[in-house]
N, CA, C, O and the ligand as a Tripos MOL2 file, in Angstrom:
@<TRIPOS>MOLECULE
protein
  225   223    57     0     0
PROTEIN
NO_CHARGES

@<TRIPOS>ATOM
      1 N           0.8320   -1.2070    0.0000 N.3       1 MET1
      2 CA          0.0000    0.0000    0.0000 C.3       1 MET1
      3 C           0.8600    1.2490    0.0000 C.2       1 MET1
      4 O           2.0440    1.2110    0.3350 O.2       1 MET1
      5 N           0.2510    2.3350   -0.3760 N.am      2 ILE2
      6 CA          0.9770    3.6010   -0.4710 C.3       2 ILE2
      7 C           0.2820    4.6360    0.4050 C.2       2 ILE2
      8 O          -0.9460    4.7250    0.4090 O.2       2 ILE2
      9 N           1.0460    5.3980    1.1290 N.am      3 CYS3
     10 CA          0.4750    6.4270    1.9940 C.3       3 CYS3
     11 C          -0.3000    7.4440    1.1700 C.2       3 CYS3
     12 O           0.2100    7.9940    0.1940 O.2       3 CYS3
     13 N          -1.5470    7.6850    1.5830 N.am      4 LYS4
     14 CA         -2.3580    8.6290    0.8100 C.3       4 LYS4
     15 C          -1.9650   10.0710    1.0950 C.2       4 LYS4
     16 O          -2.4220   10.9950    0.4220 O.2       4 LYS4
     17 N          -1.1210   10.2540    2.0900 N.am      5 PHE5
     18 CA         -0.6960   11.6120    2.4270 C.3       5 PHE5
     19 C           0.6250   11.9750    1.7660 C.2       5 PHE5
     20 O           0.7680   13.0610    1.2030 O.2       5 PHE5
     21 N           1.5900   11.0630    1.8360 N.am      6 CYS6
     22 CA          2.9230   11.4080    1.3510 C.3       6 CYS6
     23 C           3.4440   10.4630    0.2680 C.2       6 CYS6
     24 O           4.4930   10.7250   -0.3190 O.2       6 CYS6
     25 N           2.7240    9.3590   -0.0080 N.am      7 GLY7
     26 CA          3.1340    8.4610   -1.0760 C.3       7 GLY7
     27 C           4.1870    7.4460   -0.6640 C.2       7 GLY7
     28 O           4.6390    6.6570   -1.4940 O.2       7 GLY7
     29 N           4.5820    7.4510    0.5940 N.am      8 SER8
     30 CA          5.5830    6.5080    1.0780 C.3       8 SER8
     31 C           5.0130    5.0930    1.1870 C.2       8 SER8
     32 O           3.8060    4.9100    1.3410 O.2       8 SER8
     33 N           5.8890    4.1060    1.1050 N.am      9 GLU9
     34 CA          5.4630    2.7210    1.2990 C.3       9 GLU9
     35 C           6.0250    2.1500    2.5930 C.2       9 GLU9
     36 O           5.9560    0.9440    2.8300 O.2       9 GLU9
     37 N           6.5770    3.0130    3.4230 N.am     10 ALA10
     38 CA          7.1720    2.5660    4.6870 C.3      10 ALA10
     39 C           6.1380    2.6290    5.7960 C.2      10 ALA10
     40 O           5.8450    3.6980    6.3320 O.2      10 ALA10
     41 N           5.5860    1.4650    6.1350 N.am     11 PHE11
     42 CA          4.5790    1.4200    7.1800 C.3      11 PHE11
     43 C           4.9640    0.4380    8.2670 C.2      11 PHE11
     44 O           5.7430   -0.4900    8.0510 O.2      11 PHE11
     45 N           4.3950    0.6700    9.4450 N.am     12 ARG12
     46 CA          4.3640   -0.3940   10.4330 C.3      12 ARG12
     47 C           2.9340   -0.4820   10.9490 C.2      12 ARG12
     48 O           2.1870    0.4960   10.9130 O.2      12 ARG12
     49 N           2.5690   -1.6470   11.4230 N.am     13 LYS13
     50 CA          1.2240   -1.8340   11.9290 C.3      13 LYS13
     51 C           1.0300   -1.0170   13.2010 C.2      13 LYS13
     52 O           1.9330   -0.8750   14.0260 O.2      13 LYS13
     53 N          -0.1860   -0.4870   13.3260 N.am     14 SER14
     54 CA         -0.4590    0.4060   14.4470 C.3      14 SER14
     55 C          -1.7610    0.0330   15.1400 C.2      14 SER14
     56 O          -2.4880    0.8990   15.6270 O.2      14 SER14
     57 N          -2.0460   -1.2620   15.1790 N.am     15 GLY15
     58 CA         -3.2440   -1.7200   15.8810 C.3      15 GLY15
     59 C          -4.4300   -1.9140   14.9620 C.2      15 GLY15
     60 O          -4.3420   -1.6980   13.7530 O.2      15 GLY15
     61 N          -5.5380   -2.3260   15.5510 N.am     16 ILE16
     62 CA         -6.7620   -2.5870   14.8020 C.3      16 ILE16
     63 C          -7.8230   -1.5810   15.2160 C.2      16 ILE16
     64 O          -8.0150   -1.3140   16.4020 O.2      16 ILE16
     65 N          -8.5040   -1.0340   14.2350 N.am     17 THR17
     66 CA         -9.6080   -0.1340   14.5360 C.3      17 THR17
     67 C         -10.7950   -0.4930   13.6720 C.2      17 THR17
     68 O         -10.6430   -0.7050   12.4700 O.2      17 THR17
     69 N         -11.9700   -0.5630   14.2590 N.am     18 ARG18
     70 CA        -13.1820   -0.9640   13.5430 C.3      18 ARG18
     71 C         -12.9480   -2.2430   12.7370 C.2      18 ARG18
     72 O         -13.3770   -2.3580   11.5890 O.2      18 ARG18
     73 N         -12.2660   -3.1890   13.3580 N.am     19 LYS19
     74 CA        -11.9780   -4.4900   12.7640 C.3      19 LYS19
     75 C         -11.0680   -4.4080   11.5340 C.2      19 LYS19
     76 O         -10.9570   -5.3660   10.7690 O.2      19 LYS19
     77 N         -10.4320   -3.2730   11.3570 N.am     20 LYS20
     78 CA         -9.5230   -3.1230   10.2240 C.3      20 LYS20
     79 C          -8.1230   -2.8020   10.7140 C.2      20 LYS20
     80 O          -7.9290   -2.1950   11.7670 O.2      20 LYS20
     81 N          -7.1550   -3.2280    9.9180 N.am     21 GLN21
     82 CA         -5.7700   -2.9810   10.2870 C.3      21 GLN21
     83 C          -5.4080   -1.5150   10.0830 C.2      21 GLN21
     84 O          -5.6440   -0.9420    9.0200 O.2      21 GLN21
     85 N          -4.8360   -0.9290   11.1150 N.am     22 ARG22
     86 CA         -4.3770    0.4470   11.0100 C.3      22 ARG22
     87 C          -2.8660    0.4580   10.8450 C.2      22 ARG22
     88 O          -2.1540   -0.3290   11.4680 O.2      22 ARG22
     89 N          -2.3910    1.3520   10.0050 N.am     23 TYR23
     90 CA         -0.9660    1.4450    9.7520 C.3      23 TYR23
     91 C          -0.4380    2.8270   10.0910 C.2      23 TYR23
     92 O          -1.1230    3.8380    9.9350 O.2      23 TYR23
     93 N           0.7880    2.8380   10.5530 N.am     24 PHE24
     94 CA          1.4630    4.0880   10.8730 C.3      24 PHE24
     95 C           2.5300    4.3400    9.8150 C.2      24 PHE24
     96 O           3.4260    3.5190    9.6200 O.2      24 PHE24
     97 N           2.4330    5.4630    9.1430 N.am     25 CYS25
     98 CA          3.4110    5.7960    8.1120 C.3      25 CYS25
     99 C           4.6910    6.3010    8.7650 C.2      25 CYS25
    100 O           4.6810    7.2870    9.5030 O.2      25 CYS25
    101 N           5.7890    5.6110    8.4820 N.am     26 LYS26
    102 CA          7.0650    6.0060    9.0840 C.3      26 LYS26
    103 C           7.5830    7.3030    8.4940 C.2      26 LYS26
    104 O           8.4060    7.9900    9.1000 O.2      26 LYS26
    105 N           7.0950    7.6330    7.3060 N.am     27 SER27
    106 CA          7.6000    8.8100    6.6130 C.3      27 SER27
    107 C           6.9620   10.1020    7.1250 C.2      27 SER27
    108 O           7.6590   11.0620    7.4540 O.2      27 SER27
    109 N           5.6190   10.1110    7.1870 N.am     28 CYS28
    110 CA          4.9500   11.3660    7.5830 C.3      28 CYS28
    111 C           4.3280   11.2800    8.9700 C.2      28 CYS28
    112 O           3.8520   12.2830    9.5030 O.2      28 CYS28
    113 N           4.3310   10.0760    9.5600 N.am     29 GLY29
    114 CA          3.8690    9.9470   10.9320 C.3      29 GLY29
    115 C           2.3650    9.9230   11.1120 C.2      29 GLY29
    116 O           1.8750   10.1100   12.2260 O.2      29 GLY29
    117 N           1.6130    9.6950   10.0290 N.am     30 ARG30
    118 CA          0.1640    9.6430   10.1470 C.3      30 ARG30
    119 C          -0.3160    8.2000   10.1710 C.2      30 ARG30
    120 O           0.3220    7.3000    9.6250 O.2      30 ARG30
    121 N          -1.4530    8.0080   10.8160 N.am     31 ASN31
    122 CA         -2.1020    6.7030   10.8030 C.3      31 ASN31
    123 C          -3.1400    6.6590    9.7040 C.2      31 ASN31
    124 O          -3.7850    7.6640    9.4030 O.2      31 ASN31
    125 N          -3.3000    5.4870    9.1040 N.am     32 GLN32
    126 CA         -4.3790    5.3070    8.1500 C.3      32 GLN32
    127 C          -4.8330    3.8660    8.1570 C.2      32 GLN32
    128 O          -4.0830    2.9600    8.5210 O.2      32 GLN32
    129 N          -6.0690    3.6700    7.7500 N.am     33 VAL33
    130 CA         -6.6910    2.3530    7.8110 C.3      33 VAL33
    131 C          -6.9330    1.8360    6.3990 C.2      33 VAL33
    132 O          -7.4750    2.5430    5.5500 O.2      33 VAL33
    133 N          -6.5300    0.6130    6.1670 N.am     34 VAL34
    134 CA         -6.7480    0.0010    4.8620 C.3      34 VAL34
    135 C          -8.2370   -0.2110    4.6400 C.2      34 VAL34
    136 O          -8.9290   -0.7290    5.5160 O.2      34 VAL34
    137 N          -8.7260    0.1770    3.4930 N.am     35 GLY35
    138 CA        -10.1240   -0.0540    3.1440 C.3      35 GLY35
    139 C         -11.0850    0.8540    3.8700 C.2      35 GLY35
    140 O         -12.2680    0.5330    3.9850 O.2      35 GLY35
    141 N         -10.6070    1.9790    4.3610 N.am     36 ASP36
    142 CA        -11.4690    2.8680    5.1270 C.3      36 ASP36
    143 C         -11.9680    4.0540    4.2950 C.2      36 ASP36
    144 O         -12.4240    5.0570    4.8450 O.2      36 ASP36
    145 N         -11.8790    3.9340    2.9920 N.am     37 ASN37
    146 CA        -12.2640    5.0570    2.1390 C.3      37 ASN37
    147 C         -13.4920    4.7270    1.2900 C.2      37 ASN37
    148 O         -13.6760    5.2930    0.2120 O.2      37 ASN37
    149 N         -14.3150    3.8270    1.7710 N.am     38 ARG38
    150 CA        -15.5820    3.4890    1.1530 C.3      38 ARG38
    151 C         -15.4590    2.9500   -0.2660 C.2      38 ARG38
    152 O         -16.4200    2.9880   -1.0340 O.2      38 ARG38
    153 N         -14.3030    2.4580   -0.6090 N.am     39 GLU39
    154 CA        -14.1760    1.8140   -1.9090 C.3      39 GLU39
    155 C         -14.7580    0.4160   -1.8250 C.2      39 GLU39
    156 O         -14.8660   -0.1660   -0.7460 O.2      39 GLU39
    157 N         -15.1310   -0.1120   -2.9780 N.am     40 LYS40
    158 CA        -15.6350   -1.4760   -2.9990 C.3      40 LYS40
    159 C         -14.5250   -2.4360   -2.5950 C.2      40 LYS40
    160 O         -13.3680   -2.2700   -2.9820 O.2      40 LYS40
    161 N         -14.8900   -3.4230   -1.8270 N.am     41 HIS41
    162 CA        -13.9080   -4.4020   -1.3920 C.3      41 HIS41
    163 C         -13.8450   -5.5430   -2.3920 C.2      41 HIS41
    164 O         -14.8080   -6.2920   -2.5540 O.2      41 HIS41
    165 N         -12.7420   -5.6690   -3.0400 N.am     42 SER42
    166 CA        -12.5720   -6.7620   -3.9830 C.3      42 SER42
    167 C         -12.2490   -8.0470   -3.2330 C.2      42 SER42
    168 O         -11.8400   -8.0130   -2.0720 O.2      42 SER42
    169 N         -12.4330   -9.1610   -3.8930 N.am     43 LYS43
    170 CA        -12.0760  -10.4410   -3.2690 C.3      43 LYS43
    171 C         -10.5930  -10.4660   -2.9400 C.2      43 LYS43
    172 O         -10.1840  -11.0450   -1.9330 O.2      43 LYS43
    173 N          -9.8020   -9.8480   -3.7730 N.am     44 MET44
    174 CA         -8.3600   -9.8380   -3.5570 C.3      44 MET44
    175 C          -8.0290   -9.1030   -2.2580 C.2      44 MET44
    176 O          -7.1550   -9.5380   -1.5090 O.2      44 MET44
    177 N          -8.7000   -8.0250   -1.9940 N.am     45 GLU45
    178 CA         -8.4360   -7.2830   -0.7680 C.3      45 GLU45
    179 C          -8.8160   -8.0930    0.4620 C.2      45 GLU45
    180 O          -8.1160   -8.0760    1.4750 O.2      45 GLU45
    181 N          -9.9400   -8.8050    0.3580 N.am     46 LYS46
    182 CA        -10.3540   -9.6380    1.4880 C.3      46 LYS46
    183 C          -9.3410  -10.7430    1.7210 C.2      46 LYS46
    184 O          -8.9920  -11.0540    2.8600 O.2      46 LYS46
    185 N          -8.8730  -11.3330    0.6290 N.am     47 TYR47
    186 CA         -7.8760  -12.3830    0.7320 C.3      47 TYR47
    187 C          -6.6100  -11.8400    1.3900 C.2      47 TYR47
    188 O          -6.0340  -12.4780    2.2710 O.2      47 TYR47
    189 N          -6.1960  -10.6850    0.9650 N.am     48 ALA48
    190 CA         -4.9820  -10.0720    1.5270 C.3      48 ALA48
    191 C          -5.1510   -9.8110    3.0170 C.2      48 ALA48
    192 O          -4.2120   -9.9850    3.7940 O.2      48 ALA48
    193 N          -6.3340   -9.3980    3.4100 N.am     49 ALA49
    194 CA         -6.5940   -9.1340    4.8250 C.3      49 ALA49
    195 C          -6.4680  -10.4120    5.6380 C.2      49 ALA49
    196 O          -5.9250  -10.3990    6.7430 O.2      49 ALA49
    197 N          -6.9680  -11.5140    5.0960 N.am     50 VAL50
    198 CA         -6.8770  -12.7960    5.7860 C.3      50 VAL50
    199 C          -5.4260  -13.2220    5.9120 C.2      50 VAL50
    200 O          -4.9920  -13.6680    6.9750 O.2      50 VAL50
    201 N          -4.6810  -13.0850    4.8350 N.am     51 VAL51
    202 CA         -3.2690  -13.4620    4.8590 C.3      51 VAL51
    203 C          -2.5120  -12.6320    5.8880 C.2      51 VAL51
    204 O          -1.6790  -13.1540    6.6290 O.2      51 VAL51
    205 N          -2.8010  -11.3630    5.9270 N.am     52 THR52
    206 CA         -2.1320  -10.4770    6.8810 C.3      52 THR52
    207 C          -2.4080  -10.9370    8.3040 C.2      52 THR52
    208 O          -1.5170  -10.9290    9.1540 O.2      52 THR52
    209 N          -3.6610  -11.3400    8.5570 N.am     53 ARG53
    210 CA         -4.0200  -11.7750    9.8870 C.3      53 ARG53
    211 C          -3.2690  -13.0450   10.2820 C.2      53 ARG53
    212 O          -2.8390  -13.2060   11.4240 O.2      53 ARG53
    213 N          -3.1240  -13.9460    9.3010 N.am     54 ILE54
    214 CA         -2.4350  -15.1990    9.5830 C.3      54 ILE54
    215 C          -0.9610  -14.9370    9.8830 C.2      54 ILE54
    216 O          -0.3830  -15.5470   10.7830 O.2      54 ILE54
    217 N          -0.3670  -14.0310    9.1270 N.am     55 MET55
    218 CA          1.0570  -13.7640    9.2580 C.3      55 MET55
    219 C           1.3570  -12.9580   10.5070 C.2      55 MET55
    220 O           2.4930  -12.9230   10.9790 O.2      55 MET55
    221 N           0.3420  -12.3180   11.0330 N.am     56 ASP56
    222 CA          0.5950  -11.3900   12.1360 C.3      56 ASP56
    223 C           1.0210  -12.1670   13.3570 C.2      56 ASP56
    224 O           1.2850  -11.5760   14.4040 O.2      56 ASP56
    225 ZN          2.9150    9.0970    4.8660 Zn       57 ZN57
@<TRIPOS>BOND
     1     1     2 1
     2     2     3 1
     3     3     4 2
     4     3     5 am
     5     5     6 1
     6     6     7 1
     7     7     8 2
     8     7     9 am
     9     9    10 1
    10    10    11 1
    11    11    12 2
    12    11    13 am
    13    13    14 1
    14    14    15 1
    15    15    16 2
    16    15    17 am
    17    17    18 1
    18    18    19 1
    19    19    20 2
    20    19    21 am
    21    21    22 1
    22    22    23 1
    23    23    24 2
    24    23    25 am
    25    25    26 1
    26    26    27 1
    27    27    28 2
    28    27    29 am
    29    29    30 1
    30    30    31 1
    31    31    32 2
    32    31    33 am
    33    33    34 1
    34    34    35 1
    35    35    36 2
    36    35    37 am
    37    37    38 1
    38    38    39 1
    39    39    40 2
    40    39    41 am
    41    41    42 1
    42    42    43 1
    43    43    44 2
    44    43    45 am
    45    45    46 1
    46    46    47 1
    47    47    48 2
    48    47    49 am
    49    49    50 1
    50    50    51 1
    51    51    52 2
    52    51    53 am
    53    53    54 1
    54    54    55 1
    55    55    56 2
    56    55    57 am
    57    57    58 1
    58    58    59 1
    59    59    60 2
    60    59    61 am
    61    61    62 1
    62    62    63 1
    63    63    64 2
    64    63    65 am
    65    65    66 1
    66    66    67 1
    67    67    68 2
    68    67    69 am
    69    69    70 1
    70    70    71 1
    71    71    72 2
    72    71    73 am
    73    73    74 1
    74    74    75 1
    75    75    76 2
    76    75    77 am
    77    77    78 1
    78    78    79 1
    79    79    80 2
    80    79    81 am
    81    81    82 1
    82    82    83 1
    83    83    84 2
    84    83    85 am
    85    85    86 1
    86    86    87 1
    87    87    88 2
    88    87    89 am
    89    89    90 1
    90    90    91 1
    91    91    92 2
    92    91    93 am
    93    93    94 1
    94    94    95 1
    95    95    96 2
    96    95    97 am
    97    97    98 1
    98    98    99 1
    99    99   100 2
   100    99   101 am
   101   101   102 1
   102   102   103 1
   103   103   104 2
   104   103   105 am
   105   105   106 1
   106   106   107 1
   107   107   108 2
   108   107   109 am
   109   109   110 1
   110   110   111 1
   111   111   112 2
   112   111   113 am
   113   113   114 1
   114   114   115 1
   115   115   116 2
   116   115   117 am
   117   117   118 1
   118   118   119 1
   119   119   120 2
   120   119   121 am
   121   121   122 1
   122   122   123 1
   123   123   124 2
   124   123   125 am
   125   125   126 1
   126   126   127 1
   127   127   128 2
   128   127   129 am
   129   129   130 1
   130   130   131 1
   131   131   132 2
   132   131   133 am
   133   133   134 1
   134   134   135 1
   135   135   136 2
   136   135   137 am
   137   137   138 1
   138   138   139 1
   139   139   140 2
   140   139   141 am
   141   141   142 1
   142   142   143 1
   143   143   144 2
   144   143   145 am
   145   145   146 1
   146   146   147 1
   147   147   148 2
   148   147   149 am
   149   149   150 1
   150   150   151 1
   151   151   152 2
   152   151   153 am
   153   153   154 1
   154   154   155 1
   155   155   156 2
   156   155   157 am
   157   157   158 1
   158   158   159 1
   159   159   160 2
   160   159   161 am
   161   161   162 1
   162   162   163 1
   163   163   164 2
   164   163   165 am
   165   165   166 1
   166   166   167 1
   167   167   168 2
   168   167   169 am
   169   169   170 1
   170   170   171 1
   171   171   172 2
   172   171   173 am
   173   173   174 1
   174   174   175 1
   175   175   176 2
   176   175   177 am
   177   177   178 1
   178   178   179 1
   179   179   180 2
   180   179   181 am
   181   181   182 1
   182   182   183 1
   183   183   184 2
   184   183   185 am
   185   185   186 1
   186   186   187 1
   187   187   188 2
   188   187   189 am
   189   189   190 1
   190   190   191 1
   191   191   192 2
   192   191   193 am
   193   193   194 1
   194   194   195 1
   195   195   196 2
   196   195   197 am
   197   197   198 1
   198   198   199 1
   199   199   200 2
   200   199   201 am
   201   201   202 1
   202   202   203 1
   203   203   204 2
   204   203   205 am
   205   205   206 1
   206   206   207 1
   207   207   208 2
   208   207   209 am
   209   209   210 1
   210   210   211 1
   211   211   212 2
   212   211   213 am
   213   213   214 1
   214   214   215 1
   215   215   216 2
   216   215   217 am
   217   217   218 1
   218   218   219 1
   219   219   220 2
   220   219   221 am
   221   221   222 1
   222   222   223 1
   223   223   224 2
@<TRIPOS>SUBSTRUCTURE
     1 MET1         2 RESIDUE 1 A MET
     2 ILE2         6 RESIDUE 1 A ILE
     3 CYS3        10 RESIDUE 1 A CYS
     4 LYS4        14 RESIDUE 1 A LYS
     5 PHE5        18 RESIDUE 1 A PHE
     6 CYS6        22 RESIDUE 1 A CYS
     7 GLY7        26 RESIDUE 1 A GLY
     8 SER8        30 RESIDUE 1 A SER
     9 GLU9        34 RESIDUE 1 A GLU
    10 ALA10       38 RESIDUE 1 A ALA
    11 PHE11       42 RESIDUE 1 A PHE
    12 ARG12       46 RESIDUE 1 A ARG
    13 LYS13       50 RESIDUE 1 A LYS
    14 SER14       54 RESIDUE 1 A SER
    15 GLY15       58 RESIDUE 1 A GLY
    16 ILE16       62 RESIDUE 1 A ILE
    17 THR17       66 RESIDUE 1 A THR
    18 ARG18       70 RESIDUE 1 A ARG
    19 LYS19       74 RESIDUE 1 A LYS
    20 LYS20       78 RESIDUE 1 A LYS
    21 GLN21       82 RESIDUE 1 A GLN
    22 ARG22       86 RESIDUE 1 A ARG
    23 TYR23       90 RESIDUE 1 A TYR
    24 PHE24       94 RESIDUE 1 A PHE
    25 CYS25       98 RESIDUE 1 A CYS
    26 LYS26      102 RESIDUE 1 A LYS
    27 SER27      106 RESIDUE 1 A SER
    28 CYS28      110 RESIDUE 1 A CYS
    29 GLY29      114 RESIDUE 1 A GLY
    30 ARG30      118 RESIDUE 1 A ARG
    31 ASN31      122 RESIDUE 1 A ASN
    32 GLN32      126 RESIDUE 1 A GLN
    33 VAL33      130 RESIDUE 1 A VAL
    34 VAL34      134 RESIDUE 1 A VAL
    35 GLY35      138 RESIDUE 1 A GLY
    36 ASP36      142 RESIDUE 1 A ASP
    37 ASN37      146 RESIDUE 1 A ASN
    38 ARG38      150 RESIDUE 1 A ARG
    39 GLU39      154 RESIDUE 1 A GLU
    40 LYS40      158 RESIDUE 1 A LYS
    41 HIS41      162 RESIDUE 1 A HIS
    42 SER42      166 RESIDUE 1 A SER
    43 LYS43      170 RESIDUE 1 A LYS
    44 MET44      174 RESIDUE 1 A MET
    45 GLU45      178 RESIDUE 1 A GLU
    46 LYS46      182 RESIDUE 1 A LYS
    47 TYR47      186 RESIDUE 1 A TYR
    48 ALA48      190 RESIDUE 1 A ALA
    49 ALA49      194 RESIDUE 1 A ALA
    50 VAL50      198 RESIDUE 1 A VAL
    51 VAL51      202 RESIDUE 1 A VAL
    52 THR52      206 RESIDUE 1 A THR
    53 ARG53      210 RESIDUE 1 A ARG
    54 ILE54      214 RESIDUE 1 A ILE
    55 MET55      218 RESIDUE 1 A MET
    56 ASP56      222 RESIDUE 1 A ASP
    57 ZN57       225 GROUP 0 **** ****
């Protein structure tokens, strides 16, 4: 994923909010949540979320 604020790809996980993974951008210091922008959720995104949970 890419930071919607600064375009960086340097993230670390920053906890779970509303059942979604929150990430902290190491570049600009902002938090953001994957899939929190009301876009349609593709099957691929759901799959990725499951994989992330398993790897966590
Ligand atoms: Zn950023």
